[in-house]
N, C-alpha and C positions, 0 to 999 in steps of 0.2 A: 170192046173192050173196056173192062171198069178199071178203077185205080183206087186202090187203097192208102190213107195216108198213116205212117207210124206217129202216135202221140209223145212227147218227150216226157215219158216217165223214168227215164234217167239220164246222166249227162248234163251238161252245164245248162240246158234250158230248162231242166227238170224243178216246177214246182207247179202248186194247184193252181195259180193264175196261168198260166201257160198253156197246162193240161185242157184248162176250160176254153182258151182262148180258141186252140189249134182244133178242139173239138167242134166248137161253135164255126168257124170259118172254113174248115173241110166240109161241113155239111152242107154249108151256103154255097161253097164254090162248086157243088157236085162231084167230089170224092165220094165212093161209094160204102167205104169203111173205114173206121178207126181200128189200128193196130195197137199192140202192146207186145213187149218182150216180157221175159220172167226169169226171175232167179228168187233164190232164198236169201243166201250169204252172198253177198255182192261187195267188193273192197277194191282197193284200187290196184291191184294187179290184173285186174280185169275192165279197165276204163276203157280199154281199145274196141269192147265189145259194143258199140254206141247203136241205140236203137235210132236215134236221130240227133240232130242240134249243131254244133260249132265246127270248123275245122280249127279251131286253135289248140297248141299241145295239149296232150293230155296231165301234164305234171299239173295243173292248177284245179283240176275238176274234181270236186267233191265226190264221193261214191255212193250219191243220193240215189235210191231206185223205190219208186213207189210201188207198191205191190200188185200185180196184172189184174186179178179180179175185182177188185177194190177201184182200182183206178177206173177199169170198165163201167161199173156201177158210178161212179161219181161223172162219168162222159154221158152216161145215157140220162141221168139227171139234167142235163146243159143241151140234148138234142131231143130229137123226134122220129125221125127217120133212119140214120144212118146206121148201116150193121157194125156191131162191137163184135171184134175179134183178138184173139190170142194168136202171135205169130213170133213165136209159139212158147206153150207153155210146158216146163219139163215135169212129164208126167210123173216118172218116178219118186219125185220130191213130194207128191201128193198123195194121202190116203183117198182114194178112191170113193170112199163112204161120204166125206165131209166132203170132197170136190163133188161128188154129184147134189148134195143139199146148195151149195152154194151156186151150181150153175142151173139148177132148176128155178132157185130163187132168181137168179139174174135174170134166167129170159122171161119168166113173168113179169118181173118189175118194168123190165125194160121195153116190155111190148112183143117179144119174141123177135129179137133183134141179134141176139147171141150167133155167135161161130166160135166153135173151140179149135184152133190149132195145136196140136201136140207133136211133141219129140222127145228124143232121148237126153238131150244136151249134151254139152261140151266142156262144161266147168266143173275140174273136180271137186273143190272147196265144196260148192253144193253138197255134193254126196257125202264129204267129209263130215260136214255139220249137221249132217241130216243121219247119219250113221247107215248108209245105205252101200251096199260094196260098188264101187265106180263100174268094176269089172263086170258087175251082172245087169247092167242098165237096160240091154236090149231084151232079157227076158221080164225085168221087171215092167218095160213099157208094153212088151204084147198082151201080158197078163191083164195089167190096167186099163190097156184098151177094150180087151174081152169084158171086163166087168162093167166097164162104164157103157157098151153095148147091150148090157142086161139092164143098168140103173137108171139109163136116160130114156125117154124124156119125163120118166119117175113114174109111181105105182109102187106095189109090191113084188119084191125080189131076191132070191138066192142067190148065191153065186158059189161055185167051189174052185179054189184054183193051188197052187204049189204056195203062193204067199199070202194069200189071202181067202176068206170063207166069209160067206154071209148066208145068215139063218132068217128068210121072213123078214127080210128089211122093209120099211114102209116109208118112201120116200116121195111125199107131195107138198104140192099139189103137182098134179100130172100137167103137163104143160106142151107148146109144140116143140117139136123135134128139134135137138140142137144139132145143124152139121158139123160131123167131126172130119177133119183135116190133119193130115200126116206130114210133119217137114221130114227133110232129109233126102235119103235117095241117090243125091250124087256125091261124089268125091273124089279128092286127087288122086290119079295113078303115080304111086310112088314112083315109078321108073322112068317116065316119059314126062312127068310134069303137069301133064293135062287132066282132062276130067273124065270121069266116066261113071257108069251106074252102079249104085250097091243095090241089090236085090231085095235083101230082108225087109226092110221100111216099106218096099214097094209090092211086097207079096202082103203084109199085115195089112196096108193099106186097102188092096184089092178086095181082102177078104171082110174087112169090118167097117172101113171110114166111107167118106162121101167125096173127097177131095184130095188135093196136094200141093203142097207150096215148097217146090223147089228152087233151089239159087243155083244158078248155073247157066254155062252157055244154051242158046237157044235149039242147038243141032242135037245135045243131049238130052235137053227136054223134050224135045221131037220122039228121039231113040224111047225113052222113059213115059213118055203117052202111050206109045205102042207095046213096049212092054207092061204098062199096067194093063191094058184092055186085052192082053194074052193072058196076065195072071186071073184078072177078074172071070175070065172065061171058064179058067178052068177051078174056080170058085164057087162056080153057078150064078154068078152076079154078070153076065154079061151083056144086059140090058141095064145096068146101073151108068149114069150121067155122071162123072166124074168132074167136080168143079177143078180146074187148073188155076192156081194162083201163084206166080212167079214173084220172085221180090229179089230189091235190088236198092242200093243208095240211088242216091239222086243227087247230084250237082250241076245247075245249068251255070255255064260260063264259057270262055274262049278254053278250046279243047287242051293244049299245053298247060295252060293255067290248072284248069279243072284237075288234070292227071295230075299235076303236081301238089295239088293241097288233099285230093280225097283218093285218086288213084293208087289201086293197090295192084297193078299189074294183071288186071282182070277186064279183058275186052270187052265183055260182055257186059260189064254196068253200065249205068246209065249218068256218064260223068262227062260232060262236054256240052258242046254247042244243041241251041235246039235241033239243026239239022241231023246232027249225029244220032240224038237219042231219038228222034223219028223216026231214023233208018234203023235202030236197035228195036226198037218198037215194033216195027213191019216185022223184022224178022222172029221176034217173039211171036205176034199175032201168026205168023205164016207156021209157025212150029204146033202150034195148036193151045195156045195157054187163053183163059178167059178173062185175067186180070192180072194186074201187076202189084203187088204192096210196095210201098214206096218210105225209104226212109231218107228224108230231106236233110241235106247238112249245107251251112252258109258261113258267112265269114263274121257275123255278127246278127244279134237279135233281130233288129229291122231287116237286114236282106233276108234273113230265114222267113220271114211273114212273106217278105216280096216274091221270092222263089216258089212257095207255096202258090201264090197267084199266078204268078207266070206260068206255073206248069199248067194250071188251070183255064188261063187264058188262052196260051199259043200251043200246047200239044193235047190237053185232054180233049176238045172238040174235033180235033182231026181223026180220032180213034171212037166217035160216038156213036 
């Protein structure tokens, strides 16, 4: 099993110095991917949506956010081998023509290390600022995934959809294929409060994508992998090997203390002692995941870096 680490492109640790330092340390410690999350408009009402950082109260955190693809380009220049991944980019906010140009450039300049995780997002303010109807985000996501599957990894292409038309576009240089992963596919059941599969994202994933970035209990992810296999067979892609990269917050500490500081009453998150985290990761591995994307939290900047090192030292080797 591989492990990716979120860069602090928002939250209390968000700074050029910390982004570079986390990128360099993660590569040296054996993490397989650097991750960024994505918004366009990001203000104080959404500070709870932290990609990585500290456990201190949100009230004193500035709403700084470093744009996802530019941040990955910055991290690419500081590293040589580690993968670069959006987890996830809010696809309806991006013009696929401009996005394709950015992606093939980053793929070429980084030495073919880019993977693109996409989703529809859940922050209405982004859509308001971009003048895109929030209620239509699923339709935008599907059409833009279809467009990217034509535009990438570069070359000449045309596309006709309901919202987007491209007439003999030229997107060079042609470069290595960019793996496309889909977030979502698991949601809370409004009746009993548990978690269940949400099939539309999985259907699009099965038809067009290369992998899945779920967040939810291992048992539901296991069910989702089986559903994905069925949907892929129905779409004529039975032989496709999908990469499954679950994602979770990470906090290593006493179980009760960790739940008090980071816990969100989600017993599948990697929050607690080393023994508890290892046990949960074994459940995820047995469910069929290939990798875990981590959003690390700590009490202060020094303990943040120690936690990143502690995970690499005490947990990562057990799943090598």
